C-alpha positions in Angstrom: 26.7 72.5 31.5 23.5 72.6 33.6 20.0 73.3 32.4 17.2 74.6 34.4 14.2 72.4 35.3 12.0 73.7 32.4 14.7 73.0 29.8 15.3 69.5 31.2 11.6 68.7 31.0 11.4 69.9 27.4 14.4 67.7 26.5 12.9 64.7 28.2 9.6 65.3 26.4 11.3 65.5 23.0 13.3 62.4 23.6 10.1 60.5 24.7 8.3 61.7 21.6 11.2 60.6 19.3 11.3 57.2 21.1 7.6 56.7 20.6 7.9 57.6 16.9 10.7 55.2 16.5 8.8 52.4 18.3 5.8 53.1 16.1 7.4 53.3 12.7 10.6 51.4 13.2 9.7 48.6 15.6 5.9 48.2 15.3 5.9 49.1 11.6 3.0 51.4 12.1 2.5 53.9 9.2 -0.7 55.9 8.6 0.0 56.0 4.9 0.3 52.2 4.4 -2.7 50.5 2.8 -3.5 47.2 4.4 -5.9 44.3 3.7 -7.7 43.4 6.9 -8.5 39.7 7.5 -10.1 37.8 10.4 -8.7 34.5 11.3 -10.9 32.3 13.6 -9.0 30.0 16.0 -10.0 27.5 18.7 -7.0 28.6 20.8 -4.4 31.4 20.4 -1.4 29.0 20.2 0.7 31.8 21.9 -0.2 34.6 19.4 0.0 38.2 20.6 -1.4 41.4 19.1 2.2 42.2 17.9 2.9 38.8 16.3 4.1 38.8 12.7 2.4 37.4 9.6 4.6 35.8 7.0 4.3 34.2 3.6 6.9 31.5 2.9 9.0 33.1 5.7 8.8 36.7 4.4 6.9 39.2 6.5 3.7 40.4 4.8 1.8 41.8 7.8 1.0 41.6 11.5 -1.6 40.7 14.0 -3.4 43.8 15.1 -5.9 42.4 17.6 -7.1 39.2 19.3 -10.6 39.0 20.8 -12.8 36.3 22.1 -15.9 34.9 20.4 -18.7 32.5 21.4 -16.7 29.6 19.8 -13.1 30.6 20.3 -10.9 33.5 19.2 -11.0 36.0 16.4 -7.5 37.2 15.3 -7.4 40.4 13.3 -4.7 40.4 10.6 -3.4 43.4 8.6 -1.7 42.4 5.3 0.4 44.9 3.4 -1.0 45.8 0.0 2.5 45.2 -1.5 2.0 41.5 -0.8 -1.0 39.6 -2.2 -1.7 36.3 -0.4 -3.5 33.5 -2.3 -6.8 32.7 -0.7 -6.1 28.9 -1.0 -2.9 29.1 1.0 -2.4 26.6 3.9 -2.1 28.4 7.2 -0.1 27.4 10.3 1.1 29.0 13.5 4.8 28.6 13.9 7.4 29.3 16.5 10.5 31.5 16.0 12.3 29.1 18.3 11.6 26.5 20.9 10.7 29.2 23.4 10.2 32.1 20.9 7.3 34.2 19.8 4.6 32.6 17.6 3.7 33.9 14.2 1.2 33.2 11.5 2.6 31.7 8.3 0.8 31.4 4.9 2.3 28.6 2.7 0.8 28.9 -0.8 1.9 26.2 -3.3 1.5 28.8 -6.1 1.2 32.6 -5.8 -1.7 33.2 -8.2 -5.3 34.5 -8.0 -7.6 34.4 -6.2 -6.1 36.5 -3.4 -7.5 37.4 0.0 -9.7 40.6 -0.1 -10.4 43.1 2.6 -12.8 41.8 5.2 -12.3 38.1 4.4 -13.0 35.6 7.3 -10.8 32.5 7.5 -12.5 29.6 9.3 -10.6 27.7 12.0 -10.4 24.4 10.0 -8.1 26.1 7.5 -5.4 26.4 10.2 -3.1 23.5 10.9 -3.3 22.2 14.5 -1.3 24.3 16.9 1.2 22.6 19.2 2.7 25.0 21.7 5.8 24.3 23.8 3.5 23.9 26.9 1.4 21.3 25.1 4.5 19.4 23.9 5.9 19.4 27.5 2.6 18.2 28.8 2.4 15.3 26.3 6.0 14.4 27.1 5.2 14.4 30.8 2.2 12.1 30.1 4.4 9.8 28.1 7.0 9.5 30.8 4.3 8.9 33.4 2.9 6.0 31.3 6.3 4.4 31.0 7.2 1.6 33.4 10.8 2.0 34.4 11.2 -1.6 35.5 10.1 -2.8 32.0 12.5 -0.3 30.4 15.3 -1.6 32.6 14.4 -5.2 31.7 14.4 -4.4 27.9 17.8 -2.7 28.2 19.2 -5.7 30.1 17.8 -8.1 27.4 19.3 -6.1 24.6 22.6 -5.9 26.3 22.6 -9.6 26.9 21.7 -10.3 23.3 24.6 -8.2 22.1 27.2 -9.5 24.5 29.7 -11.9 22.9 27.9 -11.6 19.5 30.3 -9.3 17.7 30.6 -11.6 14.7 26.8 -11.8 14.4 26.5 -8.0 14.6 29.2 -7.6 12.0 27.4 -10.1 9.7 24.2 -8.1 10.1 26.0 -4.9 9.3 27.6 -6.5 6.2 24.2 -7.9 5.1 22.6 -4.4 5.5 25.4 -2.9 3.5 25.0 -5.4 0.7 21.3 -4.8 0.7 21.8 -1.1 0.4 24.2 -1.7 -2.5 21.7 -3.9 -4.3 19.0 -1.3 -3.8 21.3 1.5 -5.1 22.5 -0.5 -8.1 19.1 -1.9 -9.1 16.9 1.0 -8.1 15.6 1.3 -11.7 14.6 -2.4 -11.7 13.0 -2.1 -8.3 11.1 1.0 -9.4 9.8 -0.9 -12.4 8.8 -3.8 -10.2 6.9 -1.5 -7.8 5.2 0.2 -10.7 4.1 -3.2 -12.2 2.8 -4.3 -8.8 0.9 -1.0 -8.5 -0.5 -1.4 -12.0 -1.5 -5.0 -11.1 -3.3 -4.0 -7.9 -4.9 -0.8 -9.2 -8.3 -2.2 -10.1 -8.6 -4.9 -7.5 -11.3 -2.9 -5.8 -13.5 -3.0 -9.0 -13.0 -6.7 -9.2 -14.3 -7.3 -5.7 -11.0 -9.0 -4.8 -11.5 -8.3 -1.1 -14.9 -10.1 -1.1 -13.5 -13.0 -3.1 -10.5 -13.4 -0.7 -12.9 -13.2 2.2 -15.1 -15.9 0.8 -12.1 -18.1 0.1 -11.0 -17.6 3.7 -14.4 -18.7 4.9 -14.5 -21.8 2.7 -10.9 -22.9 3.1 -11.3 -24.2 6.7 -14.2 -26.4 5.6 -12.1 -27.8 2.8 -9.2 -28.8 5.0 -10.9 -32.0 6.5 -11.8 -33.2 3.0 -8.3 -32.6 1.8 -6.9 -34.6 4.7 -9.4 -37.4 3.9 -8.2 -37.4 0.3 -4.6 -37.7 1.4 -5.6 -40.6 3.7 -7.3 -42.4 0.8 -4.3 -41.9 -1.4 -2.1 -43.4 1.3 -4.5 -46.4 1.6 -4.3 -47.0 -2.2 -0.6 -46.8 -2.1 -0.5 -49.6 0.4 -3.1 -51.7 -1.5 -0.5 -53.1 -3.9 1.9 -54.2 -1.2 2.2 -58.0 -1.1 0.6 -58.3 -4.6 3.7 -57.7 -6.7 6.9 -59.3 -5.6 9.5 -62.0 -6.4 7.2 -64.9 -5.2 3.7 -63.3 -5.7 1.1 -64.9 -8.0 1.2 -62.0 -10.5 4.9 -62.2 -10.9 4.8 -66.0 -11.4 2.0 -65.6 -14.0 4.0 -63.0 -16.0 7.1 -65.3 -15.9 5.0 -68.2 -17.2 3.5 -66.1 -20.0 7.0 -65.0 -21.0 8.2 -68.6 -21.1 5.2 -69.7 -23.2 5.8 -66.8 -25.7 9.4 -67.8 -26.0 8.4 -71.4 -26.7 5.9 -70.4 -29.4 8.1 -67.8 -31.1 9.8 -70.4 -33.4 6.7 -72.1 -34.8 4.8 -68.8 -35.1 7.7 -67.3 -37.0 7.8 -70.2 -39.5 3.9 -70.0 -39.9 4.0 -66.3 -40.5 6.7 -66.8 -43.3 4.5 -69.3 -45.0 1.3 -67.2 -44.6 2.9 -64.0 -45.9 2.6 -64.8 -49.7 -1.1 -65.7 -49.2 -1.9 -62.4 -47.4 0.1 -60.2 -49.8 -3.0 -59.5 -52.1 -4.8 -58.1 -49.1 -2.2 -55.4 -48.4 -3.8 -52.8 -50.7 -7.3 -53.3 -49.4 -8.4 -50.5 -47.1 -11.3 -50.9 -44.7 -13.5 -47.8 -44.0 -14.0 -48.4 -40.3 -16.0 -45.2 -40.0 -18.5 -46.3 -42.6 -19.1 -49.6 -40.7 -19.5 -47.7 -37.4 -22.1 -45.4 -38.9 -23.9 -48.4 -40.3 -23.8 -50.1 -36.9 -25.2 -47.1 -35.1 -27.9 -46.6 -37.7 -29.0 -50.2 -37.4 -28.8 -50.8 -33.6 -30.0 -48.1 -31.2 -29.5 -47.8 -27.4 -32.8 -49.4 -26.5 -32.0 -52.8 -28.1 -34.2 -52.3 -31.2 -33.0 -53.0 -34.8 -33.9 -50.8 -37.7 -34.5 -52.7 -41.0 -34.8 -51.0 -44.3 -36.7 -52.7 -47.1 -36.5 -51.4 -50.7 -39.8 -52.2 -52.5 -39.4 -52.4 -56.3 -41.6 -50.3 -58.5 -44.5 -52.1 -60.2 -45.1 -51.5 -63.9 -48.7 -50.9 -64.8 
């Protein structure tokens, strides 16, 4: 079936109009009846955003970017939020990628969806936005990293690691076993380890108020000056330890004197024992007598002073008239 030129043009115009309507309402989500909240987000760089980029909150689409224009300090991104979704004004903001090479979008990540919310006309400063890292920036940093690497040094490191592991299978197995046992200990005693870390944290909480850093610093300054004196003390102790060498020994004078004294005491033990037996009945009446040594010491101190003088007390009798 053939149509004339006029009918064909009408059909093409209708199809174009329907396509435009579909693109506007279906793809671009443009609706003249939707109520939106307009925000302005200030950025230092676009980070790959486009006027058609999406705006999400916790991954759910809540609006779109309507315009991007330059300012004297950077960029101003116009955002239209659907009134059906209220975004908390304290939400952290970031620019994310749909994929490694995908389109960027703005994401609000509120910890709690609660008032206050963004209102129409609000301006969000650039410092509220997390740093933007685009794929090109990442590739440029990777390129700088590889440029800074020395391939000869990397090759030497690989050779050293390979040589260290060669013929050391038993050592590597032992290390793996030790690591496994350590993991088991941590898993089994994690409650005790948590208590230990909590106690250490509680112990070190107020060290700043106690000026612990200043005290440790002063100790570090004084310790080097104390080391020579400590070494001198050790040297003197060593000299004292050698002072008695040659004084005490099998043939030394002190040993001979002690042996002689012991011999004399043995010789006098018999007569002294008999004398003590005879003297015991005579001293028996004195057993119950107690001497107040403290009284005599007080008397001595009150009579003789440290300068060598003697205090004499005279009691004058009263005269009868």
